[in-house]
C-alpha positions in Angstrom: -32.3 13.7 54.4 -30.7 10.3 54.6 -29.2 9.1 51.3 -30.3 5.7 50.1 -27.8 2.8 49.9 -29.0 2.0 46.4 -26.6 4.5 45.0 -23.6 2.6 46.2 -24.0 0.2 43.3 -23.4 3.0 40.9 -20.1 3.9 42.7 -18.1 0.7 41.9 -15.8 2.4 39.4 -14.9 5.2 41.9 -14.4 2.8 44.8 -12.2 0.6 42.7 -10.1 3.5 41.4 -9.5 5.1 44.8 -8.6 1.7 46.2 -6.1 1.2 43.3 -4.5 4.6 44.1 -4.0 3.5 47.7 -2.4 0.2 46.6 -0.2 2.0 44.2 1.0 4.3 47.0 1.9 1.3 49.1 3.7 -0.5 46.3 5.6 2.6 45.1 6.6 4.8 48.0 8.9 7.7 47.2 12.4 6.4 46.6 15.2 6.6 43.9 12.6 6.6 41.2 11.5 10.0 42.4 14.5 11.5 40.6 12.9 10.5 37.3 10.4 13.3 36.9 7.5 12.3 34.6 6.9 14.4 31.5 4.0 16.9 31.8 1.5 17.4 30.4 0.9 13.6 30.4 -1.1 11.6 27.9 -4.8 11.8 27.9 -6.8 8.9 29.3 -10.2 8.8 27.7 -13.5 6.9 28.3 -17.2 7.0 27.3 -19.4 6.5 30.3 -23.2 5.8 30.5 -25.5 8.7 31.6 -25.7 9.2 35.3 -28.8 7.7 36.9 -31.6 10.3 37.3 -32.2 9.3 40.9 -28.5 9.8 41.7 -28.6 13.3 40.2 -31.8 14.2 42.1 -30.6 13.0 45.5 -27.1 14.6 45.0 -28.5 18.0 44.2 -30.8 17.9 47.2 -28.0 16.7 49.5 -25.8 19.7 48.7 -28.6 22.2 49.1 -29.6 22.7 45.4 -32.9 22.8 43.6 -33.3 19.6 41.5 -35.7 21.5 39.3 -32.9 23.9 38.2 -31.0 20.8 36.8 -33.9 19.2 35.0 -32.2 17.2 32.2 -28.8 18.5 33.1 -25.8 17.2 35.2 -24.4 19.5 37.8 -20.8 20.4 36.9 -19.6 20.1 40.5 -20.5 16.4 40.5 -17.5 15.8 38.2 -15.5 13.8 40.8 -18.1 11.0 40.6 -17.2 10.2 37.0 -13.8 11.8 36.8 -11.9 10.1 39.7 -11.5 6.7 38.0 -9.7 8.3 35.0 -7.7 10.7 37.3 -6.6 7.6 39.3 -5.4 5.9 36.2 -3.4 9.0 35.3 -1.7 8.9 38.7 -0.6 5.3 38.3 3.2 4.9 38.3 4.0 8.3 39.7 7.0 8.2 42.1 5.1 9.6 45.0 3.5 8.2 48.2 0.0 8.4 47.0 -1.4 7.1 50.3 -0.5 10.6 51.7 -2.2 12.6 48.9 -4.4 15.5 50.2 -7.0 17.2 48.1 -6.0 20.9 48.1 -8.6 22.4 45.9 -9.8 22.7 42.3 -10.9 25.0 39.5 -14.2 24.4 37.6 -15.1 26.1 34.4 -18.4 25.4 32.7 -19.0 26.3 29.1 -22.6 25.1 28.8 -25.1 22.5 30.0 -24.1 18.9 30.3 -27.1 16.8 29.1 -28.2 14.1 31.6 -29.5 11.7 29.0 -26.4 11.3 26.9 -23.2 9.2 27.5 -20.4 11.2 28.9 -17.1 11.7 27.0 -14.4 12.1 29.6 -10.7 12.6 29.4 -8.1 13.2 32.1 -4.4 13.8 32.3 -1.7 15.2 34.6 -1.3 18.8 33.7 1.6 19.9 35.9 3.8 18.8 38.8 5.5 21.2 41.2 8.0 19.2 43.3 10.4 21.2 45.5 11.7 18.1 47.4 9.5 18.8 50.5 6.2 18.5 48.8 4.7 17.9 45.4 1.6 19.6 44.0 0.0 17.6 41.2 -2.5 19.3 38.9 -4.8 17.1 36.9 -7.3 18.2 34.3 -10.6 16.4 33.7 -12.6 17.4 30.7 -16.2 16.3 30.3 -18.7 16.6 27.4 -20.9 14.4 25.2 -20.8 13.5 21.5 -23.1 16.5 20.8 -21.6 19.0 23.3 -17.9 18.7 23.6 -15.7 20.0 26.5 -18.6 21.4 28.5 -17.0 21.1 32.0 -13.2 21.5 32.5 -11.9 20.9 36.0 -8.4 21.2 37.4 -7.7 19.2 40.5 -4.8 20.1 42.8 -3.4 17.4 45.0 -0.8 18.1 47.7 1.7 15.3 48.5 4.0 15.8 51.6 7.4 14.2 50.7 9.2 14.3 54.1 8.7 11.8 56.9 5.5 12.4 58.9 6.3 14.1 62.2 5.5 12.1 65.3 2.1 12.9 66.7 0.8 14.6 63.5 -1.0 11.7 61.9 -3.7 14.0 60.7 -1.5 15.1 57.9 -1.6 11.6 56.4 -5.3 11.2 55.4 -6.2 9.8 52.1 -6.6 10.8 48.5 -9.6 13.1 48.9 -9.4 14.1 52.5 -11.1 17.5 52.2 -8.4 19.2 54.1 -5.5 21.3 52.9 -1.8 21.1 53.9 -1.3 22.2 57.5 -0.1 25.9 57.3 3.4 26.8 58.4 3.6 28.3 61.9 4.5 31.8 60.6 1.5 32.0 58.2 -1.8 33.3 59.5 -4.7 30.8 59.4 -7.2 31.5 56.6 -10.2 33.6 57.8 -13.4 34.9 56.4 -12.9 38.7 55.8 -14.7 40.9 58.3 -16.6 42.7 55.5 -17.8 39.6 53.7 -21.6 39.2 53.3 -23.4 36.1 54.4 -25.3 34.2 51.7 -26.4 31.1 53.6 -25.9 29.4 57.0 -26.5 25.7 57.3 -26.0 22.8 59.6 -24.0 19.8 58.4 -25.0 16.5 60.1 -22.5 14.1 61.6 -23.4 11.5 58.8 -23.0 14.0 55.9 -19.7 12.4 55.0 -21.3 9.0 54.6 -24.2 10.4 52.6 -21.8 12.2 50.3 -19.8 9.0 49.9 -22.9 7.1 48.8 -23.5 9.7 46.1 -19.9 10.1 44.8 -18.1 6.9 45.7 -15.4 8.5 47.8 -15.6 6.2 50.8 -12.4 7.3 52.5 -13.1 6.3 56.1 -11.9 9.6 57.4 -15.2 11.0 56.3 -17.5 8.5 58.0 -15.7 6.2 60.5 -15.2 8.2 63.7 -12.5 5.8 65.1 -10.5 6.1 61.9 -10.8 9.9 61.9 -9.6 9.9 65.5 -6.7 7.6 64.7 -5.8 10.1 61.9 -5.6 12.9 64.4 -9.0 14.5 64.2 -11.6 14.9 66.9 -14.3 13.6 64.6 -15.0 12.8 60.9 -14.4 15.5 58.4 -16.5 16.6 55.4 -15.2 16.0 51.9 -13.7 19.1 50.3 -15.9 18.7 47.3 -19.0 18.5 49.5 -18.0 21.9 51.0 -17.5 23.3 47.5 -20.8 22.0 46.1 -22.7 23.6 49.0 -20.9 26.9 48.4 -21.8 26.8 44.7 -25.5 26.0 45.4 -25.6 28.9 47.9 -24.3 31.2 45.1 -26.9 29.8 42.7 -29.7 30.6 45.1 -28.6 34.0 46.5 -26.7 35.5 43.6 -27.9 33.9 40.4 -31.7 33.7 41.0 -31.5 29.9 41.0 -29.8 29.7 37.6 -26.8 27.3 38.1 -25.5 28.2 34.6 -24.8 31.8 35.4 -21.6 30.6 37.1 -18.7 30.6 34.7 -15.7 29.6 36.8 -14.9 28.9 40.5 -11.4 28.4 41.8 -11.4 27.1 45.4 -8.8 26.1 48.0 -9.6 23.8 50.8 -7.9 25.5 53.7 -9.0 23.6 56.8 -10.7 20.3 57.6 -14.4 20.8 58.4 -15.2 18.6 61.5 -18.7 17.1 61.7 -21.2 17.9 62.8 -20.9 21.6 61.9 -22.7 24.9 61.5 -21.1 27.0 58.9 -21.9 29.9 56.5 -21.2 30.8 52.9 -19.8 34.4 52.5 -19.0 36.5 49.5 -17.3 39.8 48.7 -18.1 42.4 46.0 -15.1 41.4 43.9 -15.9 37.8 43.5 -14.5 36.2 46.6 -16.2 33.3 48.3 -15.6 31.6 51.6 -17.1 28.8 53.8 -16.4 29.5 57.4 -17.6 30.1 60.9 -18.4 33.8 60.7 -16.9 37.1 59.3 -13.5 37.3 61.0 -13.6 33.6 61.9 -11.8 30.6 60.4 -12.4 29.6 56.8 -12.6 26.0 55.6 -12.8 27.0 51.9 -11.7 30.2 50.1 -11.9 31.0 46.4 -13.0 33.3 43.6 -15.8 33.0 41.1 -16.8 34.7 37.8 -20.1 34.8 36.0 -21.3 34.8 32.4 -22.6 38.4 32.8 -19.5 39.8 34.4 -16.7 39.0 36.8 -18.8 38.7 39.9 -21.9 40.2 41.7 -22.1 42.9 44.3 -23.5 42.1 47.7 -26.8 43.8 46.7 -27.1 41.6 43.6 -26.0 44.2 41.0 -23.3 43.2 38.7 -19.8 44.6 39.1 
């Protein structure tokens, strides 16, 4: 399925916000101001946004492997970056960090109910915490979404990793942009994340070479590392890489189909870490464990691109045979 270019018109706020983050990073590299740590939590930045277009919601759900019928009249919680990034970018403004080097390290999503598709969205965002040890900073932002009738339906915590040292020669791949979909490069003495040998496969799918461009059309994240091969190679990768949130959305939809009988609102929370860049095109699987673990990777015992944990409304997780734990 090729995503229509008509959705790009809807993405203007996201494109502008991510561009502004890049400009802020160029204007405010880490320097003496870094000693002045901002107070956290920061102030809330709030906005009321129009309902998401129905065609956008339909095409987005299909693109990430979901059933549009399961979301009839409802907005998928994992689409929150599409409306949340502009506010999150405003919250980052003025931070004393090289924002051009920010890497998306993962997120936690909690859904408390259904987000109506035909009502304006009430969104607020703030910086929740900053962990700065001098070598790197981990910035946690919270984005809360609801409507006038259903407040605080989706709460998402974004974790951004910012390397603070000078980039090492020949390791340009560590410098990709604000939503690169990869995690910090692991230290040499740490094992690479893998899918546990005993994990059960839920789904196995192919991701096309143009999946990054299609996801950008649907969410507004046009970081060229996801869809311009020459740019990705210049950044140190063999090919373009998939957005981390695209990987997460596919994992959630695999859970919905295989574990929740198609009900996307059985999922209560999911906390995921983006562990390795997923080069496109790709063939990957979604795997789970009986205690609520979830992975996207090559195979049991093979490398993992995403690892996380989930809980459900009926209990902490599901056993591999579908019975509740």
